[in-house]
mmCIF file of the C-alpha atoms, coordinates in Angstrom:
data_MODEL
# 
_entry.id   MODEL 
# 
loop_
_atom_site.group_PDB 
_atom_site.id 
_atom_site.type_symbol 
_atom_site.label_atom_id 
_atom_site.label_alt_id 
_atom_site.label_comp_id 
_atom_site.label_asym_id 
_atom_site.label_entity_id 
_atom_site.label_seq_id 
_atom_site.pdbx_PDB_ins_code 
_atom_site.Cartn_x 
_atom_site.Cartn_y 
_atom_site.Cartn_z 
_atom_site.occupancy 
_atom_site.B_iso_or_equiv 
_atom_site.pdbx_formal_charge 
_atom_site.auth_seq_id 
_atom_site.auth_comp_id 
_atom_site.auth_asym_id 
_atom_site.auth_atom_id 
_atom_site.pdbx_PDB_model_num 
ATOM 1   C CA . UNK A 1 1   ? 7.829   -11.623 21.634  1.00 0.00 ? 1   UNK A CA 1 
ATOM 2   C CA . UNK A 1 2   ? 4.710   -13.403 20.399  1.00 0.00 ? 2   UNK A CA 1 
ATOM 3   C CA . UNK A 1 3   ? 4.796   -16.577 18.306  1.00 0.00 ? 3   UNK A CA 1 
ATOM 4   C CA . UNK A 1 4   ? 3.571   -14.692 15.240  1.00 0.00 ? 4   UNK A CA 1 
ATOM 5   C CA . UNK A 1 5   ? 4.263   -11.251 13.822  1.00 0.00 ? 5   UNK A CA 1 
ATOM 6   C CA . UNK A 1 6   ? 2.089   -9.386  11.330  1.00 0.00 ? 6   UNK A CA 1 
ATOM 7   C CA . UNK A 1 7   ? 3.893   -6.690  9.361   1.00 0.00 ? 7   UNK A CA 1 
ATOM 8   C CA . UNK A 1 8   ? 1.501   -4.137  7.933   1.00 0.00 ? 8   UNK A CA 1 
ATOM 9   C CA . UNK A 1 9   ? 1.590   -1.037  5.765   1.00 0.00 ? 9   UNK A CA 1 
ATOM 10  C CA . UNK A 1 10  ? -0.954  1.215   4.087   1.00 0.00 ? 10  UNK A CA 1 
ATOM 11  C CA . UNK A 1 11  ? -1.085  3.769   1.326   1.00 0.00 ? 11  UNK A CA 1 
ATOM 12  C CA . UNK A 1 12  ? -3.655  6.457   1.971   1.00 0.00 ? 12  UNK A CA 1 
ATOM 13  C CA . UNK A 1 13  ? -5.812  9.111   0.345   1.00 0.00 ? 13  UNK A CA 1 
ATOM 14  C CA . UNK A 1 14  ? -3.889  11.852  2.144   1.00 0.00 ? 14  UNK A CA 1 
ATOM 15  C CA . UNK A 1 15  ? -2.765  12.926  5.609   1.00 0.00 ? 15  UNK A CA 1 
ATOM 16  C CA . UNK A 1 16  ? -4.798  13.515  8.778   1.00 0.00 ? 16  UNK A CA 1 
ATOM 17  C CA . UNK A 1 17  ? -5.986  17.030  9.494   1.00 0.00 ? 17  UNK A CA 1 
ATOM 18  C CA . UNK A 1 18  ? -4.915  16.734  13.153  1.00 0.00 ? 18  UNK A CA 1 
ATOM 19  C CA . UNK A 1 19  ? -2.486  14.040  14.239  1.00 0.00 ? 19  UNK A CA 1 
ATOM 20  C CA . UNK A 1 20  ? -3.534  13.830  17.885  1.00 0.00 ? 20  UNK A CA 1 
ATOM 21  C CA . UNK A 1 21  ? -7.204  12.950  17.299  1.00 0.00 ? 21  UNK A CA 1 
ATOM 22  C CA . UNK A 1 22  ? -8.494  9.363   17.720  1.00 0.00 ? 22  UNK A CA 1 
ATOM 23  C CA . UNK A 1 23  ? -9.362  7.325   14.653  1.00 0.00 ? 23  UNK A CA 1 
ATOM 24  C CA . UNK A 1 24  ? -13.097 7.791   15.220  1.00 0.00 ? 24  UNK A CA 1 
ATOM 25  C CA . UNK A 1 25  ? -12.823 11.585  14.893  1.00 0.00 ? 25  UNK A CA 1 
ATOM 26  C CA . UNK A 1 26  ? -15.224 12.543  12.053  1.00 0.00 ? 26  UNK A CA 1 
ATOM 27  C CA . UNK A 1 27  ? -13.529 13.586  8.820   1.00 0.00 ? 27  UNK A CA 1 
ATOM 28  C CA . UNK A 1 28  ? -10.037 13.680  10.302  1.00 0.00 ? 28  UNK A CA 1 
ATOM 29  C CA . UNK A 1 29  ? -8.251  10.522  9.176   1.00 0.00 ? 29  UNK A CA 1 
ATOM 30  C CA . UNK A 1 30  ? -7.507  9.639   5.542   1.00 0.00 ? 30  UNK A CA 1 
ATOM 31  C CA . UNK A 1 31  ? -8.801  6.537   3.801   1.00 0.00 ? 31  UNK A CA 1 
ATOM 32  C CA . UNK A 1 32  ? -6.738  3.456   3.025   1.00 0.00 ? 32  UNK A CA 1 
ATOM 33  C CA . UNK A 1 33  ? -6.234  2.947   -0.720  1.00 0.00 ? 33  UNK A CA 1 
ATOM 34  C CA . UNK A 1 34  ? -3.878  -0.039  -0.357  1.00 0.00 ? 34  UNK A CA 1 
ATOM 35  C CA . UNK A 1 35  ? -3.470  -2.383  2.609   1.00 0.00 ? 35  UNK A CA 1 
ATOM 36  C CA . UNK A 1 36  ? -0.752  -5.038  2.710   1.00 0.00 ? 36  UNK A CA 1 
ATOM 37  C CA . UNK A 1 37  ? 0.369   -7.396  5.430   1.00 0.00 ? 37  UNK A CA 1 
ATOM 38  C CA . UNK A 1 38  ? 2.688   -10.358 5.890   1.00 0.00 ? 38  UNK A CA 1 
ATOM 39  C CA . UNK A 1 39  ? 2.525   -12.973 8.646   1.00 0.00 ? 39  UNK A CA 1 
ATOM 40  C CA . UNK A 1 40  ? 5.783   -14.429 9.984   1.00 0.00 ? 40  UNK A CA 1 
ATOM 41  C CA . UNK A 1 41  ? 6.780   -16.745 12.778  1.00 0.00 ? 41  UNK A CA 1 
ATOM 42  C CA . UNK A 1 42  ? 9.001   -15.144 15.390  1.00 0.00 ? 42  UNK A CA 1 
ATOM 43  C CA . UNK A 1 43  ? 11.895  -17.161 13.900  1.00 0.00 ? 43  UNK A CA 1 
ATOM 44  C CA . UNK A 1 44  ? 11.478  -15.324 10.598  1.00 0.00 ? 44  UNK A CA 1 
ATOM 45  C CA . UNK A 1 45  ? 9.565   -17.853 8.478   1.00 0.00 ? 45  UNK A CA 1 
ATOM 46  C CA . UNK A 1 46  ? 6.974   -16.201 6.240   1.00 0.00 ? 46  UNK A CA 1 
ATOM 47  C CA . UNK A 1 47  ? 3.552   -17.818 6.566   1.00 0.00 ? 47  UNK A CA 1 
ATOM 48  C CA . UNK A 1 48  ? 1.527   -15.704 4.158   1.00 0.00 ? 48  UNK A CA 1 
ATOM 49  C CA . UNK A 1 49  ? 1.139   -12.324 2.515   1.00 0.00 ? 49  UNK A CA 1 
ATOM 50  C CA . UNK A 1 50  ? -1.862  -10.259 1.476   1.00 0.00 ? 50  UNK A CA 1 
ATOM 51  C CA . UNK A 1 51  ? -1.983  -7.224  -0.802  1.00 0.00 ? 51  UNK A CA 1 
ATOM 52  C CA . UNK A 1 52  ? -5.221  -5.389  -1.573  1.00 0.00 ? 52  UNK A CA 1 
ATOM 53  C CA . UNK A 1 53  ? -6.272  -2.170  -3.256  1.00 0.00 ? 53  UNK A CA 1 
ATOM 54  C CA . UNK A 1 54  ? -9.471  -0.448  -2.137  1.00 0.00 ? 54  UNK A CA 1 
ATOM 55  C CA . UNK A 1 55  ? -12.207 0.207   -4.693  1.00 0.00 ? 55  UNK A CA 1 
ATOM 56  C CA . UNK A 1 56  ? -14.577 2.283   -2.523  1.00 0.00 ? 56  UNK A CA 1 
ATOM 57  C CA . UNK A 1 57  ? -15.676 5.570   -4.087  1.00 0.00 ? 57  UNK A CA 1 
ATOM 58  C CA . UNK A 1 58  ? -16.549 7.532   -0.922  1.00 0.00 ? 58  UNK A CA 1 
ATOM 59  C CA . UNK A 1 59  ? -13.260 9.455   -0.839  1.00 0.00 ? 59  UNK A CA 1 
ATOM 60  C CA . UNK A 1 60  ? -10.914 11.423  -3.062  1.00 0.00 ? 60  UNK A CA 1 
ATOM 61  C CA . UNK A 1 61  ? -7.166  10.890  -3.347  1.00 0.00 ? 61  UNK A CA 1 
ATOM 62  C CA . UNK A 1 62  ? -5.306  14.132  -2.693  1.00 0.00 ? 62  UNK A CA 1 
ATOM 63  C CA . UNK A 1 63  ? -2.899  15.472  -5.296  1.00 0.00 ? 63  UNK A CA 1 
ATOM 64  C CA . UNK A 1 64  ? -0.023  15.192  -2.816  1.00 0.00 ? 64  UNK A CA 1 
ATOM 65  C CA . UNK A 1 65  ? -0.825  11.539  -2.070  1.00 0.00 ? 65  UNK A CA 1 
ATOM 66  C CA . UNK A 1 66  ? -1.181  10.743  -5.767  1.00 0.00 ? 66  UNK A CA 1 
ATOM 67  C CA . UNK A 1 67  ? 2.301   12.128  -6.406  1.00 0.00 ? 67  UNK A CA 1 
ATOM 68  C CA . UNK A 1 68  ? 3.681   9.779   -3.758  1.00 0.00 ? 68  UNK A CA 1 
ATOM 69  C CA . UNK A 1 69  ? 2.036   6.447   -4.577  1.00 0.00 ? 69  UNK A CA 1 
ATOM 70  C CA . UNK A 1 70  ? 0.463   7.028   -8.009  1.00 0.00 ? 70  UNK A CA 1 
ATOM 71  C CA . UNK A 1 71  ? -2.767  5.170   -7.188  1.00 0.00 ? 71  UNK A CA 1 
ATOM 72  C CA . UNK A 1 72  ? -5.502  6.858   -9.214  1.00 0.00 ? 72  UNK A CA 1 
ATOM 73  C CA . UNK A 1 73  ? -9.219  6.421   -8.545  1.00 0.00 ? 73  UNK A CA 1 
ATOM 74  C CA . UNK A 1 74  ? -9.596  4.764   -11.942 1.00 0.00 ? 74  UNK A CA 1 
ATOM 75  C CA . UNK A 1 75  ? -6.900  2.183   -11.095 1.00 0.00 ? 75  UNK A CA 1 
ATOM 76  C CA . UNK A 1 76  ? -8.393  1.552   -7.648  1.00 0.00 ? 76  UNK A CA 1 
ATOM 77  C CA . UNK A 1 77  ? -11.932 1.043   -8.931  1.00 0.00 ? 77  UNK A CA 1 
ATOM 78  C CA . UNK A 1 78  ? -10.790 -1.401  -11.623 1.00 0.00 ? 78  UNK A CA 1 
ATOM 79  C CA . UNK A 1 79  ? -8.240  -3.275  -9.506  1.00 0.00 ? 79  UNK A CA 1 
ATOM 80  C CA . UNK A 1 80  ? -9.448  -3.001  -5.944  1.00 0.00 ? 80  UNK A CA 1 
ATOM 81  C CA . UNK A 1 81  ? -12.041 -4.652  -3.732  1.00 0.00 ? 81  UNK A CA 1 
ATOM 82  C CA . UNK A 1 82  ? -14.357 -3.091  -1.136  1.00 0.00 ? 82  UNK A CA 1 
ATOM 83  C CA . UNK A 1 83  ? -12.664 -1.990  2.074   1.00 0.00 ? 83  UNK A CA 1 
ATOM 84  C CA . UNK A 1 84  ? -15.119 -4.103  4.065   1.00 0.00 ? 84  UNK A CA 1 
ATOM 85  C CA . UNK A 1 85  ? -13.737 -7.220  2.350   1.00 0.00 ? 85  UNK A CA 1 
ATOM 86  C CA . UNK A 1 86  ? -10.125 -6.140  2.973   1.00 0.00 ? 86  UNK A CA 1 
ATOM 87  C CA . UNK A 1 87  ? -10.854 -5.612  6.663   1.00 0.00 ? 87  UNK A CA 1 
ATOM 88  C CA . UNK A 1 88  ? -12.622 -8.964  6.944   1.00 0.00 ? 88  UNK A CA 1 
ATOM 89  C CA . UNK A 1 89  ? -9.533  -10.681 5.530   1.00 0.00 ? 89  UNK A CA 1 
ATOM 90  C CA . UNK A 1 90  ? -7.277  -8.743  7.895   1.00 0.00 ? 90  UNK A CA 1 
ATOM 91  C CA . UNK A 1 91  ? -9.517  -9.555  10.862  1.00 0.00 ? 91  UNK A CA 1 
ATOM 92  C CA . UNK A 1 92  ? -9.360  -13.246 9.996   1.00 0.00 ? 92  UNK A CA 1 
ATOM 93  C CA . UNK A 1 93  ? -5.562  -13.242 10.165  1.00 0.00 ? 93  UNK A CA 1 
ATOM 94  C CA . UNK A 1 94  ? -5.462  -11.104 13.301  1.00 0.00 ? 94  UNK A CA 1 
ATOM 95  C CA . UNK A 1 95  ? -7.914  -13.444 15.031  1.00 0.00 ? 95  UNK A CA 1 
ATOM 96  C CA . UNK A 1 96  ? -6.198  -16.619 13.823  1.00 0.00 ? 96  UNK A CA 1 
ATOM 97  C CA . UNK A 1 97  ? -2.585  -15.724 14.593  1.00 0.00 ? 97  UNK A CA 1 
ATOM 98  C CA . UNK A 1 98  ? -3.021  -13.248 17.476  1.00 0.00 ? 98  UNK A CA 1 
ATOM 99  C CA . UNK A 1 99  ? 0.215   -11.589 16.356  1.00 0.00 ? 99  UNK A CA 1 
ATOM 100 C CA . UNK A 1 100 ? 2.242   -8.655  17.466  1.00 0.00 ? 100 UNK A CA 1 
ATOM 101 C CA . UNK A 1 101 ? 1.421   -6.047  14.804  1.00 0.00 ? 101 UNK A CA 1 
ATOM 102 C CA . UNK A 1 102 ? 4.595   -4.435  13.472  1.00 0.00 ? 102 UNK A CA 1 
ATOM 103 C CA . UNK A 1 103 ? 5.042   -1.431  11.231  1.00 0.00 ? 103 UNK A CA 1 
ATOM 104 C CA . UNK A 1 104 ? 7.297   1.467   10.433  1.00 0.00 ? 104 UNK A CA 1 
ATOM 105 C CA . UNK A 1 105 ? 5.424   4.439   11.895  1.00 0.00 ? 105 UNK A CA 1 
ATOM 106 C CA . UNK A 1 106 ? 2.741   1.996   13.052  1.00 0.00 ? 106 UNK A CA 1 
ATOM 107 C CA . UNK A 1 107 ? 0.730   4.822   14.613  1.00 0.00 ? 107 UNK A CA 1 
ATOM 108 C CA . UNK A 1 108 ? -0.375  6.060   11.199  1.00 0.00 ? 108 UNK A CA 1 
ATOM 109 C CA . UNK A 1 109 ? -1.323  2.612   9.894   1.00 0.00 ? 109 UNK A CA 1 
ATOM 110 C CA . UNK A 1 110 ? -3.091  1.805   13.173  1.00 0.00 ? 110 UNK A CA 1 
ATOM 111 C CA . UNK A 1 111 ? -5.263  4.889   12.963  1.00 0.00 ? 111 UNK A CA 1 
ATOM 112 C CA . UNK A 1 112 ? -5.955  4.677   9.228   1.00 0.00 ? 112 UNK A CA 1 
ATOM 113 C CA . UNK A 1 113 ? -7.032  1.048   9.575   1.00 0.00 ? 113 UNK A CA 1 
ATOM 114 C CA . UNK A 1 114 ? -8.885  1.828   12.791  1.00 0.00 ? 114 UNK A CA 1 
ATOM 115 C CA . UNK A 1 115 ? -10.789 4.583   11.007  1.00 0.00 ? 115 UNK A CA 1 
ATOM 116 C CA . UNK A 1 116 ? -11.659 2.066   8.301   1.00 0.00 ? 116 UNK A CA 1 
ATOM 117 C CA . UNK A 1 117 ? -13.056 -0.397  10.834  1.00 0.00 ? 117 UNK A CA 1 
ATOM 118 C CA . UNK A 1 118 ? -15.010 2.425   12.476  1.00 0.00 ? 118 UNK A CA 1 
ATOM 119 C CA . UNK A 1 119 ? -16.520 3.698   9.212   1.00 0.00 ? 119 UNK A CA 1 
ATOM 120 C CA . UNK A 1 120 ? -17.453 0.169   8.145   1.00 0.00 ? 120 UNK A CA 1 
ATOM 121 C CA . UNK A 1 121 ? -18.958 -0.528  11.579  1.00 0.00 ? 121 UNK A CA 1 
ATOM 122 C CA . UNK A 1 122 ? -16.728 -3.593  11.977  1.00 0.00 ? 122 UNK A CA 1 
ATOM 123 C CA . UNK A 1 123 ? -15.159 -4.605  15.281  1.00 0.00 ? 123 UNK A CA 1 
ATOM 124 C CA . UNK A 1 124 ? -11.454 -3.720  15.365  1.00 0.00 ? 124 UNK A CA 1 
ATOM 125 C CA . UNK A 1 125 ? -9.342  -6.697  16.545  1.00 0.00 ? 125 UNK A CA 1 
ATOM 126 C CA . UNK A 1 126 ? -6.149  -4.615  16.496  1.00 0.00 ? 126 UNK A CA 1 
ATOM 127 C CA . UNK A 1 127 ? -7.266  -2.880  19.679  1.00 0.00 ? 127 UNK A CA 1 
ATOM 128 C CA . UNK A 1 128 ? -6.583  -6.015  21.731  1.00 0.00 ? 128 UNK A CA 1 
ATOM 129 C CA . UNK A 1 129 ? -3.199  -6.809  20.167  1.00 0.00 ? 129 UNK A CA 1 
ATOM 130 C CA . UNK A 1 130 ? 0.274   -5.544  20.966  1.00 0.00 ? 130 UNK A CA 1 
ATOM 131 C CA . UNK A 1 131 ? 1.995   -3.296  18.438  1.00 0.00 ? 131 UNK A CA 1 
ATOM 132 C CA . UNK A 1 132 ? 5.609   -2.512  17.672  1.00 0.00 ? 132 UNK A CA 1 
ATOM 133 C CA . UNK A 1 133 ? 7.034   0.440   15.754  1.00 0.00 ? 133 UNK A CA 1 
ATOM 134 C CA . UNK A 1 134 ? 10.471  -0.068  14.197  1.00 0.00 ? 134 UNK A CA 1 
ATOM 135 C CA . UNK A 1 135 ? 10.679  3.666   13.520  1.00 0.00 ? 135 UNK A CA 1 
ATOM 136 C CA . UNK A 1 136 ? 10.653  4.354   17.261  1.00 0.00 ? 136 UNK A CA 1 
ATOM 137 C CA . UNK A 1 137 ? 12.764  1.292   18.057  1.00 0.00 ? 137 UNK A CA 1 
ATOM 138 C CA . UNK A 1 138 ? 15.584  2.573   15.844  1.00 0.00 ? 138 UNK A CA 1 
ATOM 139 C CA . UNK A 1 139 ? 15.619  6.138   17.105  1.00 0.00 ? 139 UNK A CA 1 
ATOM 140 C CA . UNK A 1 140 ? 19.053  5.467   18.638  1.00 0.00 ? 140 UNK A CA 1 
ATOM 141 C CA . UNK A 1 141 ? 20.437  4.852   15.118  1.00 0.00 ? 141 UNK A CA 1 
ATOM 142 C CA . UNK A 1 142 ? 19.501  8.318   13.901  1.00 0.00 ? 142 UNK A CA 1 
ATOM 143 C CA . UNK A 1 143 ? 22.608  10.417  13.271  1.00 0.00 ? 143 UNK A CA 1 
ATOM 144 C CA . UNK A 1 144 ? 20.867  13.563  12.037  1.00 0.00 ? 144 UNK A CA 1 
ATOM 145 C CA . UNK A 1 145 ? 20.541  16.048  14.940  1.00 0.00 ? 145 UNK A CA 1 
ATOM 146 C CA . UNK A 1 146 ? 17.698  17.809  13.117  1.00 0.00 ? 146 UNK A CA 1 
ATOM 147 C CA . UNK A 1 147 ? 15.421  14.764  13.088  1.00 0.00 ? 147 UNK A CA 1 
ATOM 148 C CA . UNK A 1 148 ? 14.319  12.139  15.590  1.00 0.00 ? 148 UNK A CA 1 
ATOM 149 C CA . UNK A 1 149 ? 13.558  9.191   13.327  1.00 0.00 ? 149 UNK A CA 1 
ATOM 150 C CA . UNK A 1 150 ? 14.771  7.362   10.226  1.00 0.00 ? 150 UNK A CA 1 
ATOM 151 C CA . UNK A 1 151 ? 12.569  6.924   7.190   1.00 0.00 ? 151 UNK A CA 1 
ATOM 152 C CA . UNK A 1 152 ? 12.043  3.312   6.154   1.00 0.00 ? 152 UNK A CA 1 
ATOM 153 C CA . UNK A 1 153 ? 14.238  3.746   3.077   1.00 0.00 ? 153 UNK A CA 1 
ATOM 154 C CA . UNK A 1 154 ? 17.033  5.258   5.155   1.00 0.00 ? 154 UNK A CA 1 
ATOM 155 C CA . UNK A 1 155 ? 16.828  2.431   7.699   1.00 0.00 ? 155 UNK A CA 1 
ATOM 156 C CA . UNK A 1 156 ? 16.887  -0.160  4.918   1.00 0.00 ? 156 UNK A CA 1 
ATOM 157 C CA . UNK A 1 157 ? 19.924  1.522   3.340   1.00 0.00 ? 157 UNK A CA 1 
ATOM 158 C CA . UNK A 1 158 ? 21.671  1.609   6.712   1.00 0.00 ? 158 UNK A CA 1 
ATOM 159 C CA . UNK A 1 159 ? 21.068  -2.077  7.411   1.00 0.00 ? 159 UNK A CA 1 
ATOM 160 C CA . UNK A 1 160 ? 21.546  -3.618  3.963   1.00 0.00 ? 160 UNK A CA 1 
ATOM 161 C CA . UNK A 1 161 ? 23.837  -1.085  2.219   1.00 0.00 ? 161 UNK A CA 1 
ATOM 162 C CA . UNK A 1 162 ? 21.519  -0.861  -0.768  1.00 0.00 ? 162 UNK A CA 1 
ATOM 163 C CA . UNK A 1 163 ? 18.537  1.328   -1.655  1.00 0.00 ? 163 UNK A CA 1 
ATOM 164 C CA . UNK A 1 164 ? 14.959  0.251   -1.097  1.00 0.00 ? 164 UNK A CA 1 
ATOM 165 C CA . UNK A 1 165 ? 13.371  0.213   -4.540  1.00 0.00 ? 165 UNK A CA 1 
ATOM 166 C CA . UNK A 1 166 ? 9.691   0.844   -5.362  1.00 0.00 ? 166 UNK A CA 1 
ATOM 167 C CA . UNK A 1 167 ? 8.893   2.555   -2.078  1.00 0.00 ? 167 UNK A CA 1 
ATOM 168 C CA . UNK A 1 168 ? 5.348   3.755   -1.325  1.00 0.00 ? 168 UNK A CA 1 
ATOM 169 C CA . UNK A 1 169 ? 3.896   0.474   -2.476  1.00 0.00 ? 169 UNK A CA 1 
ATOM 170 C CA . UNK A 1 170 ? 2.362   -0.956  0.691   1.00 0.00 ? 170 UNK A CA 1 
ATOM 171 C CA . UNK A 1 171 ? 3.466   -4.522  -0.055  1.00 0.00 ? 171 UNK A CA 1 
ATOM 172 C CA . UNK A 1 172 ? 7.049   -3.432  -0.746  1.00 0.00 ? 172 UNK A CA 1 
ATOM 173 C CA . UNK A 1 173 ? 7.126   -1.340  2.414   1.00 0.00 ? 173 UNK A CA 1 
ATOM 174 C CA . UNK A 1 174 ? 5.582   -4.075  4.578   1.00 0.00 ? 174 UNK A CA 1 
ATOM 175 C CA . UNK A 1 175 ? 8.136   -6.593  3.270   1.00 0.00 ? 175 UNK A CA 1 
ATOM 176 C CA . UNK A 1 176 ? 10.972  -4.120  3.863   1.00 0.00 ? 176 UNK A CA 1 
ATOM 177 C CA . UNK A 1 177 ? 9.696   -3.566  7.399   1.00 0.00 ? 177 UNK A CA 1 
ATOM 178 C CA . UNK A 1 178 ? 9.886   -7.319  7.990   1.00 0.00 ? 178 UNK A CA 1 
ATOM 179 C CA . UNK A 1 179 ? 13.392  -7.491  6.522   1.00 0.00 ? 179 UNK A CA 1 
ATOM 180 C CA . UNK A 1 180 ? 14.551  -4.624  8.728   1.00 0.00 ? 180 UNK A CA 1 
ATOM 181 C CA . UNK A 1 181 ? 12.932  -6.108  11.828  1.00 0.00 ? 181 UNK A CA 1 
ATOM 182 C CA . UNK A 1 182 ? 14.587  -9.502  11.514  1.00 0.00 ? 182 UNK A CA 1 
ATOM 183 C CA . UNK A 1 183 ? 17.939  -7.940  10.615  1.00 0.00 ? 183 UNK A CA 1 
ATOM 184 C CA . UNK A 1 184 ? 17.699  -5.752  13.711  1.00 0.00 ? 184 UNK A CA 1 
ATOM 185 C CA . UNK A 1 185 ? 16.921  -8.819  15.821  1.00 0.00 ? 185 UNK A CA 1 
ATOM 186 C CA . UNK A 1 186 ? 19.915  -10.597 14.271  1.00 0.00 ? 186 UNK A CA 1 
ATOM 187 C CA . UNK A 1 187 ? 22.348  -7.787  15.133  1.00 0.00 ? 187 UNK A CA 1 
ATOM 188 C CA . UNK A 1 188 ? 20.761  -7.033  18.521  1.00 0.00 ? 188 UNK A CA 1 
ATOM 189 C CA . UNK A 1 189 ? 19.679  -3.636  17.213  1.00 0.00 ? 189 UNK A CA 1 
ATOM 190 C CA . UNK A 1 190 ? 16.392  -3.591  19.118  1.00 0.00 ? 190 UNK A CA 1 
ATOM 191 C CA . UNK A 1 191 ? 16.892  -2.464  22.688  1.00 0.00 ? 191 UNK A CA 1 
ATOM 192 C CA . UNK A 1 192 ? 13.429  -3.478  23.916  1.00 0.00 ? 192 UNK A CA 1 
ATOM 193 C CA . UNK A 1 193 ? 10.280  -5.051  22.516  1.00 0.00 ? 193 UNK A CA 1 
ATOM 194 C CA . UNK A 1 194 ? 8.201   -3.201  25.093  1.00 0.00 ? 194 UNK A CA 1 
ATOM 195 C CA . UNK A 1 195 ? 6.719   0.047   23.805  1.00 0.00 ? 195 UNK A CA 1 
ATOM 196 C CA . UNK A 1 196 ? 4.111   2.390   25.280  1.00 0.00 ? 196 UNK A CA 1 
ATOM 197 C CA . UNK A 1 197 ? 0.576   2.460   23.939  1.00 0.00 ? 197 UNK A CA 1 
ATOM 198 C CA . UNK A 1 198 ? 0.065   4.173   20.612  1.00 0.00 ? 198 UNK A CA 1 
ATOM 199 C CA . UNK A 1 199 ? -0.160  7.891   21.238  1.00 0.00 ? 199 UNK A CA 1 
ATOM 200 C CA . UNK A 1 200 ? 1.219   10.899  19.436  1.00 0.00 ? 200 UNK A CA 1 
ATOM 201 C CA . UNK A 1 201 ? 0.332   14.557  19.273  1.00 0.00 ? 201 UNK A CA 1 
ATOM 202 C CA . UNK A 1 202 ? 2.101   15.697  16.114  1.00 0.00 ? 202 UNK A CA 1 
ATOM 203 C CA . UNK A 1 203 ? 3.619   14.411  12.909  1.00 0.00 ? 203 UNK A CA 1 
ATOM 204 C CA . UNK A 1 204 ? 7.041   12.885  13.663  1.00 0.00 ? 204 UNK A CA 1 
ATOM 205 C CA . UNK A 1 205 ? 10.133  14.519  12.236  1.00 0.00 ? 205 UNK A CA 1 
ATOM 206 C CA . UNK A 1 206 ? 11.561  12.125  9.674   1.00 0.00 ? 206 UNK A CA 1 
ATOM 207 C CA . UNK A 1 207 ? 14.882  12.681  8.026   1.00 0.00 ? 207 UNK A CA 1 
ATOM 208 C CA . UNK A 1 208 ? 15.450  12.501  4.319   1.00 0.00 ? 208 UNK A CA 1 
ATOM 209 C CA . UNK A 1 209 ? 19.140  11.937  3.723   1.00 0.00 ? 209 UNK A CA 1 
ATOM 210 C CA . UNK A 1 210 ? 18.892  12.573  -0.004  1.00 0.00 ? 210 UNK A CA 1 
ATOM 211 C CA . UNK A 1 211 ? 17.127  15.866  0.645   1.00 0.00 ? 211 UNK A CA 1 
ATOM 212 C CA . UNK A 1 212 ? 19.977  17.157  2.800   1.00 0.00 ? 212 UNK A CA 1 
ATOM 213 C CA . UNK A 1 213 ? 22.547  16.054  0.225   1.00 0.00 ? 213 UNK A CA 1 
ATOM 214 C CA . UNK A 1 214 ? 20.594  17.757  -2.551  1.00 0.00 ? 214 UNK A CA 1 
ATOM 215 C CA . UNK A 1 215 ? 20.424  21.032  -0.612  1.00 0.00 ? 215 UNK A CA 1 
ATOM 216 C CA . UNK A 1 216 ? 24.180  20.903  0.006   1.00 0.00 ? 216 UNK A CA 1 
ATOM 217 C CA . UNK A 1 217 ? 24.942  20.200  -3.650  1.00 0.00 ? 217 UNK A CA 1 
ATOM 218 C CA . UNK A 1 218 ? 22.726  23.067  -4.825  1.00 0.00 ? 218 UNK A CA 1 
ATOM 219 C CA . UNK A 1 219 ? 24.408  25.437  -2.363  1.00 0.00 ? 219 UNK A CA 1 
ATOM 220 C CA . UNK A 1 220 ? 27.888  24.255  -3.372  1.00 0.00 ? 220 UNK A CA 1 
ATOM 221 C CA . UNK A 1 221 ? 27.158  24.531  -7.095  1.00 0.00 ? 221 UNK A CA 1 
ATOM 222 C CA . UNK A 1 222 ? 25.652  28.010  -6.679  1.00 0.00 ? 222 UNK A CA 1 
ATOM 223 C CA . UNK A 1 223 ? 28.709  29.173  -4.745  1.00 0.00 ? 223 UNK A CA 1 
ATOM 224 C CA . UNK A 1 224 ? 30.967  27.723  -7.439  1.00 0.00 ? 224 UNK A CA 1 
ATOM 225 C CA . UNK A 1 225 ? 29.119  29.578  -10.202 1.00 0.00 ? 225 UNK A CA 1 
ATOM 226 C CA . UNK A 1 226 ? 29.278  32.853  -8.279  1.00 0.00 ? 226 UNK A CA 1 
ATOM 227 C CA . UNK A 1 227 ? 33.015  32.393  -7.690  1.00 0.00 ? 227 UNK A CA 1 
ATOM 228 C CA . UNK A 1 228 ? 33.580  31.693  -11.384 1.00 0.00 ? 228 UNK A CA 1 
ATOM 229 C CA . UNK A 1 229 ? 31.510  34.705  -12.423 1.00 0.00 ? 229 UNK A CA 1 
ATOM 230 C CA . UNK A 1 230 ? 33.312  37.178  -10.175 1.00 0.00 ? 230 UNK A CA 1 
ATOM 231 C CA . UNK A 1 231 ? 36.710  35.451  -10.263 1.00 0.00 ? 231 UNK A CA 1 
# 
């Protein structure tokens, strides 16, 4: 493991049209609307944190994305800064600390940020750094046979026995990723820090524990009503 770790998360304008395409594919990858990162030592001491909203007006936020994170264009333009400035700040930390870049589903953040560097015509320092995905690293903890990976909230609940509040805020999610990472290190829950290069061909199947419970409760309640009606 490197001396420094940079935990990163993004909120985006939507989802990619095709998951397998590189980040320089024209019109394929969504835009970052919030970028947050935290720098830690490998011992778990937090060095710094950054949280930035993006004010650029060259994209639209999809209705589906807006329902998830609630970041309107009006809020972004009044609160945010240009993406070029965000990426310059990120590049400074990546160059200074030379960290391992860690995320939950890091492939998405890597490509969204990579697309941002590409569109801004800025050199991408992430390409020369190692990455680590805690979503993939915790695949062995997944108990749902219908899904390969745990959502960040489910992993947090599993490790800390309490819900992760205010999800889909990039700073909250980046901090939760750091908490989960160091807890996994503490309990020897990470089998290897070596992972293959970032590559995927389709959207990963993520479980939603609450969703399964809700479906079961609806089915059970419907059956109960039918039994009462005909009983």
